[in-house]
C-alpha positions as YAML, in Angstrom:
chain: A
units: angstrom
residues:
- id: 1
  name: MET
  ca: [61.36, 78.17, 55.56]
- id: 2
  name: THR
  ca: [59.30, 77.02, 53.08]
- id: 3
  name: LYS
  ca: [58.99, 73.75, 51.18]
- id: 4
  name: LEU
  ca: [59.63, 75.53, 47.91]
- id: 5
  name: THR
  ca: [62.84, 77.76, 49.10]
- id: 6
  name: SER
  ca: [64.26, 74.32, 50.29]
- id: 7
  name: ILE
  ca: [63.93, 72.55, 46.82]
- id: 8
  name: ALA
  ca: [65.60, 75.65, 45.32]
- id: 9
  name: ILE
  ca: [68.65, 75.57, 47.54]
- id: 10
  name: PHE
  ca: [68.82, 71.29, 47.05]
- id: 11
  name: ILE
  ca: [68.62, 72.16, 43.06]
- id: 12
  name: ALA
  ca: [71.12, 75.07, 43.26]
- id: 13
  name: GLY
  ca: [73.30, 72.83, 45.47]
- id: 14
  name: ILE
  ca: [73.42, 70.37, 42.84]
- id: 15
  name: PHE
  ca: [74.61, 72.76, 40.42]
- id: 16
  name: ALA
  ca: [77.18, 73.80, 42.41]
- id: 17
  name: SER
  ca: [78.66, 70.34, 42.83]
- id: 18
  name: ALA
  ca: [78.44, 69.89, 39.27]
- id: 19
  name: HIS
  ca: [80.33, 72.67, 38.55]
- id: 20
  name: ALA
  ca: [82.79, 71.64, 40.98]
- id: 21
  name: ILE
  ca: [83.16, 68.55, 39.22]
- id: 22
  name: SER
  ca: [83.48, 69.76, 35.87]
- id: 23
  name: ALA
  ca: [86.45, 72.50, 36.66]
- id: 24
  name: GLU
  ca: [88.69, 69.65, 38.22]
- id: 25
  name: PRO
  ca: [91.22, 68.27, 35.51]
- id: 26
  name: ILE
  ca: [90.45, 64.70, 36.39]
- id: 27
  name: GLU
  ca: [86.56, 62.91, 35.85]
- id: 28
  name: VAL
  ca: [84.89, 60.85, 37.41]
- id: 29
  name: ILE
  ca: [84.60, 57.22, 35.97]
- id: 30
  name: LYS
  ca: [81.11, 55.38, 35.70]
- id: 31
  name: ALA
  ca: [79.86, 52.03, 36.03]
- id: 32
  name: VAL
  ca: [79.57, 50.54, 32.53]
- id: 33
  name: LYS
  ca: [76.27, 49.50, 31.47]
- id: 34
  name: VAL
  ca: [76.17, 46.06, 29.58]
- id: 35
  name: THR
  ca: [73.90, 46.57, 26.14]
- id: 36
  name: GLU
  ca: [75.35, 43.68, 24.38]
- id: 37
  name: PRO
  ca: [75.24, 40.62, 27.44]
- id: 38
  name: GLU
  ca: [75.98, 37.68, 24.92]
- id: 39
  name: LYS
  ca: [78.82, 39.55, 23.09]
- id: 40
  name: VAL
  ca: [80.42, 40.45, 26.35]
- id: 41
  name: GLU
  ca: [80.08, 36.56, 27.60]
- id: 42
  name: LEU
  ca: [82.08, 35.51, 24.64]
- id: 43
  name: GLY
  ca: [84.31, 37.79, 24.98]
- id: 44
  name: LYS
  ca: [85.06, 36.83, 28.40]
- id: 45
  name: MET
  ca: [85.52, 33.18, 27.23]
- id: 46
  name: LEU
  ca: [87.75, 34.21, 24.73]
- id: 47
  name: PHE
  ca: [89.91, 36.49, 27.07]
- id: 48
  name: PHE
  ca: [90.09, 33.63, 29.13]
- id: 49
  name: GLU
  ca: [91.01, 31.42, 26.38]
- id: 50
  name: PRO
  ca: [94.37, 29.59, 26.16]
- id: 51
  name: ARG
  ca: [94.02, 28.17, 23.11]
- id: 52
  name: LEU
  ca: [94.76, 31.18, 20.91]
- id: 53
  name: SER
  ca: [98.16, 30.57, 21.70]
- id: 54
  name: LYS
  ca: [100.35, 28.19, 20.07]
- id: 55
  name: SER
  ca: [101.51, 26.69, 23.34]
- id: 56
  name: GLY
  ca: [97.65, 26.18, 24.43]
- id: 57
  name: TYR
  ca: [98.75, 28.27, 27.89]
- id: 58
  name: ILE
  ca: [98.68, 31.79, 27.56]
- id: 59
  name: SER
  ca: [95.51, 33.73, 27.24]
- id: 60
  name: CYS
  ca: [95.31, 37.50, 27.18]
- id: 61
  name: ASN
  ca: [94.18, 36.94, 31.07]
- id: 62
  name: SER
  ca: [98.32, 35.74, 31.22]
- id: 63
  name: CYS
  ca: [99.33, 39.36, 30.50]
- id: 64
  name: HIS
  ca: [96.34, 40.88, 31.77]
- id: 65
  name: ASN
  ca: [95.34, 39.26, 34.78]
- id: 66
  name: LEU
  ca: [92.03, 40.69, 35.98]
- id: 67
  name: ALA
  ca: [93.48, 39.06, 39.63]
- id: 68
  name: THR
  ca: [96.23, 41.47, 40.00]
- id: 69
  name: GLY
  ca: [94.82, 44.81, 38.60]
- id: 70
  name: GLY
  ca: [94.72, 43.56, 34.41]
- id: 71
  name: VAL
  ca: [98.71, 43.23, 34.54]
- id: 72
  name: ASP
  ca: [101.09, 40.34, 35.36]
- id: 73
  name: ALA
  ca: [103.63, 42.27, 37.76]
- id: 74
  name: LEU
  ca: [106.24, 41.59, 35.98]
- id: 75
  name: PRO
  ca: [108.83, 44.10, 34.75]
- id: 76
  name: THR
  ca: [107.92, 42.29, 31.09]
- id: 77
  name: SER
  ca: [105.66, 39.75, 30.38]
- id: 78
  name: VAL
  ca: [106.38, 36.10, 29.63]
- id: 79
  name: GLY
  ca: [106.05, 35.25, 25.89]
- id: 80
  name: HIS
  ca: [105.59, 32.05, 24.10]
- id: 81
  name: ASN
  ca: [108.62, 29.60, 24.96]
- id: 82
  name: TRP
  ca: [109.19, 31.47, 27.89]
- id: 83
  name: GLN
  ca: [110.60, 34.39, 25.73]
- id: 84
  name: GLN
  ca: [111.01, 37.47, 27.25]
- id: 85
  name: GLY
  ca: [108.69, 40.33, 26.33]
- id: 86
  name: PRO
  ca: [110.16, 43.76, 25.34]
- id: 87
  name: ILE
  ca: [108.06, 46.08, 27.45]
- id: 88
  name: ASN
  ca: [106.20, 46.13, 30.62]
- id: 89
  name: SER
  ca: [102.12, 45.24, 30.13]
- id: 90
  name: PRO
  ca: [100.05, 48.01, 30.62]
- id: 91
  name: THR
  ca: [96.58, 47.20, 32.81]
- id: 92
  name: VAL
  ca: [93.39, 46.46, 30.62]
- id: 93
  name: LEU
  ca: [91.18, 47.82, 33.65]
- id: 94
  name: ASN
  ca: [89.78, 51.12, 31.59]
- id: 95
  name: ALA
  ca: [91.98, 51.03, 28.70]
- id: 96
  name: ASN
  ca: [89.04, 52.21, 26.55]
- id: 97
  name: TYR
  ca: [89.80, 55.27, 27.63]
- id: 98
  name: MET
  ca: [93.16, 55.44, 25.92]
- id: 99
  name: LEU
  ca: [93.46, 57.58, 22.79]
- id: 100
  name: ALA
  ca: [95.20, 54.21, 21.65]
- id: 101
  name: GLN
  ca: [96.70, 51.22, 22.50]
- id: 102
  name: PHE
  ca: [100.42, 49.81, 23.60]
- id: 103
  name: TRP
  ca: [102.73, 52.42, 24.92]
- id: 104
  name: ASP
  ca: [103.35, 53.48, 21.26]
- id: 105
  name: GLY
  ca: [100.22, 53.54, 20.14]
- id: 106
  name: ARG
  ca: [100.29, 51.44, 17.16]
- id: 107
  name: ALA
  ca: [96.54, 49.81, 17.86]
- id: 108
  name: SER
  ca: [94.16, 52.25, 16.74]
- id: 109
  name: ASP
  ca: [91.38, 51.17, 19.61]
- id: 110
  name: LEU
  ca: [90.72, 47.62, 22.16]
- id: 111
  name: GLN
  ca: [90.09, 45.43, 19.01]
- id: 112
  name: ALA
  ca: [92.93, 46.40, 17.17]
- id: 113
  name: GLN
  ca: [95.07, 45.84, 20.25]
- id: 114
  name: ALA
  ca: [93.46, 42.06, 20.65]
- id: 115
  name: ALA
  ca: [94.47, 40.66, 17.39]
- id: 116
  name: GLY
  ca: [98.27, 41.63, 17.93]
- id: 117
  name: PRO
  ca: [99.41, 39.45, 20.61]
- id: 118
  name: ILE
  ca: [98.03, 36.47, 18.88]
- id: 119
  name: GLU
  ca: [100.48, 36.35, 15.97]
- id: 120
  name: ASN
  ca: [103.34, 38.00, 17.94]
- id: 121
  name: PRO
  ca: [106.06, 35.02, 17.89]
- id: 122
  name: LYS
  ca: [106.97, 36.68, 21.25]
- id: 123
  name: GLU
  ca: [103.43, 36.54, 23.03]
- id: 124
  name: MET
  ca: [100.79, 34.03, 22.03]
- id: 125
  name: GLY
  ca: [103.21, 33.09, 18.77]
- id: 126
  name: TYR
  ca: [99.97, 31.59, 17.15]
- id: 127
  name: SER
  ca: [98.79, 32.67, 13.63]
- id: 128
  name: HIS
  ca: [95.04, 34.29, 13.07]
- id: 129
  name: ALA
  ca: [94.15, 31.37, 10.76]
- id: 130
  name: LEU
  ca: [95.26, 28.63, 13.22]
- id: 131
  name: ALA
  ca: [93.44, 30.75, 16.34]
- id: 132
  name: THR
  ca: [90.07, 30.98, 14.12]
- id: 133
  name: GLN
  ca: [90.41, 27.66, 13.18]
- id: 134
  name: THR
  ca: [90.72, 26.08, 16.65]
- id: 135
  name: ILE
  ca: [87.72, 28.09, 17.85]
- id: 136
  name: ALA
  ca: [85.99, 27.05, 14.84]
- id: 137
  name: SER
  ca: [86.61, 23.33, 16.10]
- id: 138
  name: MET
  ca: [84.54, 23.46, 18.58]
- id: 139
  name: PRO
  ca: [80.82, 23.24, 18.48]
- id: 140
  name: ALA
  ca: [79.42, 25.02, 21.59]
- id: 141
  name: TYR
  ca: [81.61, 28.04, 20.29]
- id: 142
  name: ARG
  ca: [80.18, 28.22, 16.92]
- id: 143
  name: ALA
  ca: [76.89, 28.15, 18.70]
- id: 144
  name: HIS
  ca: [78.01, 31.39, 20.56]
- id: 145
  name: PHE
  ca: [79.30, 33.34, 17.61]
- id: 146
  name: ALA
  ca: [75.71, 32.37, 15.99]
- id: 147
  name: LYS
  ca: [73.97, 33.53, 18.50]
- id: 148
  name: VAL
  ca: [75.91, 36.91, 18.52]
- id: 149
  name: TYR
  ca: [76.67, 37.39, 15.24]
- id: 150
  name: GLY
  ca: [74.04, 35.68, 12.88]
- id: 151
  name: ASP
  ca: [75.83, 32.84, 11.61]
- id: 152
  name: GLU
  ca: [78.58, 29.96, 13.13]
- id: 153
  name: ASN
  ca: [81.68, 31.62, 10.78]
- id: 154
  name: VAL
  ca: [84.54, 32.43, 12.93]
- id: 155
  name: THR
  ca: [86.83, 35.43, 11.75]
- id: 156
  name: ILE
  ca: [89.75, 37.36, 13.34]
- id: 157
  name: ASP
  ca: [87.28, 40.27, 13.32]
- id: 158
  name: ARG
  ca: [84.57, 38.89, 15.26]
- id: 159
  name: LEU
  ca: [86.83, 37.27, 17.51]
- id: 160
  name: THR
  ca: [88.69, 40.34, 18.04]
- id: 161
  name: ASP
  ca: [85.30, 42.18, 18.40]
- id: 162
  name: ALA
  ca: [84.03, 39.97, 20.98]
- id: 163
  name: ILE
  ca: [87.20, 40.49, 23.13]
- id: 164
  name: SER
  ca: [87.44, 44.09, 22.61]
- id: 165
  name: THR
  ca: [83.43, 44.41, 23.69]
- id: 166
  name: PHE
  ca: [84.27, 42.61, 26.83]
- id: 167
  name: GLU
  ca: [87.19, 44.53, 28.16]
- id: 168
  name: LYS
  ca: [85.48, 47.56, 27.74]
- id: 169
  name: THR
  ca: [83.25, 46.59, 30.85]
- id: 170
  name: LEU
  ca: [86.38, 46.39, 32.71]
- id: 171
  name: VAL
  ca: [85.96, 49.84, 34.44]
- id: 172
  name: THR
  ca: [86.81, 50.72, 38.20]
- id: 173
  name: PRO
  ca: [84.44, 52.95, 39.70]
- id: 174
  name: ASN
  ca: [83.53, 53.98, 42.98]
- id: 175
  name: SER
  ca: [86.88, 55.02, 43.91]
- id: 176
  name: PRO
  ca: [87.72, 56.82, 47.23]
- id: 177
  name: PHE
  ca: [88.63, 59.97, 45.16]
- id: 178
  name: ASP
  ca: [85.85, 59.57, 42.76]
- id: 179
  name: GLN
  ca: [83.72, 59.66, 45.77]
- id: 180
  name: TYR
  ca: [85.18, 62.69, 46.94]
- id: 181
  name: LEU
  ca: [84.83, 64.43, 43.61]
- id: 182
  name: LEU
  ca: [81.41, 63.60, 43.94]
- id: 183
  name: GLY
  ca: [81.04, 65.70, 47.17]
- id: 184
  name: LYS
  ca: [82.09, 63.26, 50.06]
- id: 185
  name: GLN
  ca: [84.66, 65.03, 51.44]
- id: 186
  name: ASP
  ca: [85.83, 62.38, 54.07]
- id: 187
  name: ALA
  ca: [86.19, 60.20, 51.38]
- id: 188
  name: ILE
  ca: [90.26, 60.41, 51.31]
- id: 189
  name: SER
  ca: [92.63, 61.34, 53.78]
- id: 190
  name: VAL
  ca: [93.98, 64.79, 54.79]
- id: 191
  name: ASP
  ca: [97.49, 63.25, 53.08]
- id: 192
  name: ALA
  ca: [95.50, 62.56, 50.11]
- id: 193
  name: LYS
  ca: [93.69, 65.77, 49.68]
- id: 194
  name: ALA
  ca: [97.38, 67.66, 50.09]
- id: 195
  name: GLY
  ca: [98.32, 65.10, 47.58]
- id: 196
  name: TYR
  ca: [95.92, 65.96, 45.09]
- id: 197
  name: GLN
  ca: [96.85, 69.67, 45.78]
- id: 198
  name: LEU
  ca: [100.66, 68.73, 44.87]
- id: 199
  name: PHE
  ca: [99.75, 67.09, 41.92]
- id: 200
  name: LYS
  ca: [97.89, 70.06, 40.27]
- id: 201
  name: SER
  ca: [100.19, 72.39, 41.56]
- id: 202
  name: LYS
  ca: [103.48, 70.49, 40.23]
- id: 203
  name: GLY
  ca: [101.85, 70.00, 36.77]
- id: 204
  name: CYS
  ca: [101.27, 66.40, 36.97]
- id: 205
  name: VAL
  ca: [97.88, 67.35, 35.51]
- id: 206
  name: SER
  ca: [99.15, 68.47, 32.11]
- id: 207
  name: CYS
  ca: [99.49, 64.88, 31.38]
- id: 208
  name: HIS
  ca: [97.43, 63.13, 33.46]
- id: 209
  name: ASN
  ca: [93.63, 64.02, 33.17]
- id: 210
  name: GLY
  ca: [90.42, 62.99, 32.25]
- id: 211
  name: PRO
  ca: [89.02, 60.32, 33.37]
- id: 212
  name: ALA
  ca: [91.45, 57.73, 33.33]
- id: 213
  name: VAL
  ca: [93.78, 59.92, 35.14]
- id: 214
  name: GLY
  ca: [96.03, 59.38, 31.93]
- id: 215
  name: GLY
  ca: [96.05, 57.99, 28.47]
- id: 216
  name: THR
  ca: [94.76, 61.12, 26.45]
- id: 217
  name: MET
  ca: [98.28, 62.16, 25.04]
- id: 218
  name: TYR
  ca: [101.83, 61.14, 24.25]
- id: 219
  name: MET
  ca: [105.02, 62.32, 26.02]
- id: 220
  name: LYS
  ca: [108.25, 61.68, 26.00]
- id: 221
  name: MET
  ca: [109.91, 59.55, 28.85]
- id: 222
  name: GLY
  ca: [112.79, 61.89, 30.08]
- id: 223
  name: LEU
  ca: [111.40, 65.49, 29.20]
- id: 224
  name: ILE
  ca: [113.91, 67.25, 31.50]
- id: 225
  name: LYS
  ca: [116.57, 64.88, 32.06]
- id: 226
  name: PRO
  ca: [117.32, 61.82, 30.44]
- id: 227
  name: PHE
  ca: [115.74, 58.23, 31.56]
- id: 228
  name: HIS
  ca: [118.53, 55.71, 32.01]
- id: 229
  name: THR
  ca: [117.18, 52.11, 31.03]
- id: 230
  name: ASN
  ca: [118.45, 48.81, 29.07]
- id: 231
  name: ASN
  ca: [115.19, 48.48, 27.69]
- id: 232
  name: PRO
  ca: [114.81, 48.38, 23.72]
- id: 233
  name: ALA
  ca: [111.89, 50.39, 23.48]
- id: 234
  name: GLU
  ca: [111.95, 53.77, 21.83]
- id: 235
  name: GLY
  ca: [108.13, 54.49, 21.73]
- id: 236
  name: ARG
  ca: [106.17, 56.20, 19.44]
- id: 237
  name: ILE
  ca: [109.20, 56.39, 16.53]
- id: 238
  name: ALA
  ca: [108.81, 52.60, 15.62]
- id: 239
  name: VAL
  ca: [105.22, 54.01, 14.40]
- id: 240
  name: THR
  ca: [105.83, 57.34, 13.31]
- id: 241
  name: GLY
  ca: [109.51, 57.34, 11.88]
- id: 242
  name: LYS
  ca: [109.70, 60.77, 13.26]
- id: 243
  name: GLU
  ca: [113.25, 60.86, 15.17]
- id: 244
  name: ALA
  ca: [111.34, 63.46, 17.36]
- id: 245
  name: ASP
  ca: [108.84, 60.90, 18.87]
- id: 246
  name: LYS
  ca: [112.11, 58.55, 20.23]
- id: 247
  name: PHE
  ca: [111.22, 57.72, 24.02]
- id: 248
  name: VAL
  ca: [107.75, 59.37, 23.45]
- id: 249
  name: PHE
  ca: [105.09, 56.99, 24.98]
- id: 250
  name: LYS
  ca: [101.67, 56.94, 25.79]
- id: 251
  name: VAL
  ca: [100.84, 58.86, 29.20]
- id: 252
  name: PRO
  ca: [99.49, 55.84, 31.25]
- id: 253
  name: THR
  ca: [96.58, 55.81, 33.36]
- id: 254
  name: LEU
  ca: [97.27, 55.90, 36.87]
- id: 255
  name: ARG
  ca: [93.81, 54.50, 37.67]
- id: 256
  name: ASN
  ca: [94.60, 51.57, 40.28]
- id: 257
  name: ILE
  ca: [98.37, 52.38, 40.19]
- id: 258
  name: GLU
  ca: [99.10, 50.79, 43.38]
- id: 259
  name: LEU
  ca: [97.99, 47.51, 42.29]
- id: 260
  name: THR
  ca: [99.63, 47.64, 38.65]
- id: 261
  name: TYR
  ca: [103.58, 47.78, 39.67]
- id: 262
  name: PRO
  ca: [106.43, 47.57, 38.26]
- id: 263
  name: TYR
  ca: [106.35, 50.81, 36.92]
- id: 264
  name: PHE
  ca: [106.98, 52.35, 33.92]
- id: 265
  name: HIS
  ca: [107.41, 50.98, 30.59]
- id: 266
  name: ASP
  ca: [110.42, 48.81, 31.27]
- id: 267
  name: GLY
  ca: [108.84, 47.87, 34.57]
- id: 268
  name: SER
  ca: [112.11, 49.17, 36.04]
- id: 269
  name: VAL
  ca: [110.71, 50.76, 39.59]
- id: 270
  name: TRP
  ca: [108.71, 48.85, 42.01]
- id: 271
  name: THR
  ca: [107.56, 51.26, 44.53]
- id: 272
  name: LEU
  ca: [104.90, 54.18, 44.00]
- id: 273
  name: GLU
  ca: [107.43, 56.28, 46.44]
- id: 274
  name: GLU
  ca: [110.26, 55.88, 43.80]
- id: 275
  name: ALA
  ca: [108.27, 56.38, 40.90]
- id: 276
  name: VAL
  ca: [106.49, 59.26, 41.96]
- id: 277
  name: ASN
  ca: [109.98, 60.82, 42.95]
- id: 278
  name: THR
  ca: [111.45, 59.81, 39.25]
- id: 279
  name: MET
  ca: [108.72, 61.11, 37.83]
- id: 280
  name: ALA
  ca: [109.08, 64.78, 39.78]
- id: 281
  name: ASP
  ca: [112.94, 64.67, 38.69]
- id: 282
  name: ILE
  ca: [112.78, 63.84, 35.10]
- id: 283
  name: GLN
  ca: [109.69, 65.31, 33.62]
- id: 284
  name: LEU
  ca: [109.08, 68.13, 36.04]
- id: 285
  name: GLY
  ca: [112.92, 68.92, 37.14]
- id: 286
  name: GLN
  ca: [111.62, 68.92, 41.01]
- id: 287
  name: LYS
  ca: [112.29, 67.37, 44.10]
- id: 288
  name: LEU
  ca: [109.75, 66.64, 46.57]
- id: 289
  name: SER
  ca: [110.04, 66.32, 49.92]
- id: 290
  name: ASP
  ca: [109.68, 63.26, 51.82]
- id: 291
  name: LYS
  ca: [105.76, 64.95, 52.98]
- id: 292
  name: GLU
  ca: [105.08, 65.84, 49.82]
- id: 293
  name: ASN
  ca: [106.18, 62.46, 48.68]
- id: 294
  name: LEU
  ca: [104.07, 60.28, 50.99]
- id: 295
  name: GLU
  ca: [100.97, 62.85, 50.57]
- id: 296
  name: MET
  ca: [101.58, 62.14, 46.52]
- id: 297
  name: VAL
  ca: [101.35, 58.63, 47.11]
- id: 298
  name: ALA
  ca: [98.29, 58.87, 49.57]
- id: 299
  name: PHE
  ca: [96.70, 60.80, 46.57]
- id: 300
  name: LEU
  ca: [97.42, 57.81, 43.93]
- id: 301
  name: VAL
  ca: [96.23, 55.27, 46.28]
- id: 302
  name: SER
  ca: [92.67, 56.96, 46.57]
- id: 303
  name: LEU
  ca: [92.67, 56.31, 42.60]
- id: 304
  name: THR
  ca: [92.11, 52.85, 43.25]
- id: 305
  name: GLY
  ca: [88.55, 51.64, 42.32]
- id: 306
  name: ASP
  ca: [86.04, 49.07, 42.10]
- id: 307
  name: GLN
  ca: [87.63, 46.08, 40.56]
- id: 308
  name: PRO
  ca: [85.76, 43.78, 38.22]
- id: 309
  name: GLN
  ca: [84.30, 40.91, 39.70]
- id: 310
  name: ILE
  ca: [84.38, 38.12, 37.07]
- id: 311
  name: ILE
  ca: [82.95, 34.82, 36.85]
- id: 312
  name: LEU
  ca: [85.41, 32.65, 34.91]
- id: 313
  name: PRO
  ca: [83.89, 30.90, 31.99]
- id: 314
  name: ILE
  ca: [83.74, 27.43, 31.49]
- id: 315
  name: LEU
  ca: [85.69, 26.97, 28.09]
- id: 316
  name: PRO
  ca: [84.40, 24.06, 25.73]
- id: 317
  name: PRO
  ca: [86.62, 20.61, 25.49]
- id: 318
  name: SER
  ca: [89.16, 20.25, 22.87]
- id: 319
  name: ASN
  ca: [88.35, 17.99, 20.24]
- id: 320
  name: LYS
  ca: [90.02, 15.72, 16.87]
- id: 321
  name: ASN
  ca: [89.33, 18.57, 14.71]
- id: 322
  name: THR
  ca: [90.81, 21.00, 17.43]
- id: 323
  name: PRO
  ca: [94.70, 21.97, 16.54]
- id: 324
  name: ARG
  ca: [97.37, 20.59, 19.01]
- id: 325
  name: PRO
  ca: [98.77, 22.58, 21.34]
- id: 326
  name: VAL
  ca: [102.77, 23.13, 20.83]
- id: 327
  name: PRO
  ca: [104.06, 24.19, 24.62]
- id: 328
  name: PHE
  ca: [107.70, 23.56, 23.68]
- id: 329
  name: SER
  ca: [109.88, 23.58, 20.16]
- id: 330
  name: HIS
  ca: [109.07, 19.86, 19.66]
- id: 331
  name: ASP
  ca: [106.28, 17.52, 20.76]
- id: 332
  name: PRO
  ca: [107.00, 15.75, 24.04]
- id: 333
  name: MET
  ca: [104.90, 12.44, 23.02]
- id: 334
  name: SER
  ca: [107.53, 12.09, 20.16]
- id: 335
  name: SER
  ca: [110.91, 12.26, 18.68]
- id: 336
  name: LYS
  ca: [109.24, 13.70, 15.52]
- id: 337
  name: PRO
  ca: [109.12, 17.41, 15.31]
- id: 338
  name: VAL
  ca: [105.26, 19.00, 15.07]
- id: 339
  name: SER
  ca: [104.26, 19.08, 11.57]
- id: 340
  name: SER
  ca: [106.14, 22.69, 9.98]
- id: 341
  name: GLU
  ca: [102.20, 23.76, 8.82]
- id: 342
  name: LEU
  ca: [101.22, 23.80, 12.78]
- id: 343
  name: LEU
  ca: [104.81, 25.40, 13.49]
- id: 344
  name: LYS
  ca: [103.47, 28.41, 11.05]
...
């Protein structure tokens, strides 16, 4: 065989592999390329910054814990003054692949999403004005803002822009399934391969497709059979006001799904085995055998990719100009209530 023939065969193999990948409903997650490292670093600081909350205790990472798959592993999150959140916290990992943010899609992108919890009384319980005042009170933060944005002005738009820029780096490439798509046949087990074929043949890919294996469309929860829950969330109807959008939610990503329990918008299911059977029943009207369930779960586990390796930022100290945190309904150091201005 001549050298030229060998090269031709190699090139043909590359094209064949690329065609096979393009024919699949699931796409490979690619490693992120950081083009604005200083903004990413500022965003990381703000993502871990608890002083963006009224209590001085809750940060973005509280509900989207990067040590536990980008979620808090609770049915619904704990908010300001230990209030129970209204809905399960979705993972922040690979969130930039979503068509919108929040279960009901009310935020168009990650920047819009980052602004919401800060002023939500059931989440971080603060205000945008006090949040920016808090950050601007610290010289080290002002210096970071000047380096990234050209001057020291701290605004909610800049603050959320930095957070969202950091969040866009939180991707999870190199999963066993991605390696399989790229041609490494032994990257996943025989059961996982069978599970992927079931995933396609049963119709799961009609909603769960693309690089995030979901997140690209909205779908009714309980398409074939009703989904019974005590959770008050009603989905897209809260955004559109249309009765047809009642119980319609953004399809969640299945990337890293073994890490992001409990499942569904109400966080009512704790195991993948039960989640798979529930979805087959209420969304597809099908009953899986024990073997099919095992294979489907094996496939889903193969979607766990490399987790972001985060070095925790060292945050600037507060000073006399920094608004005081209010972790309780009154100041524990005084019998007098905290200033009403601070509580706004």
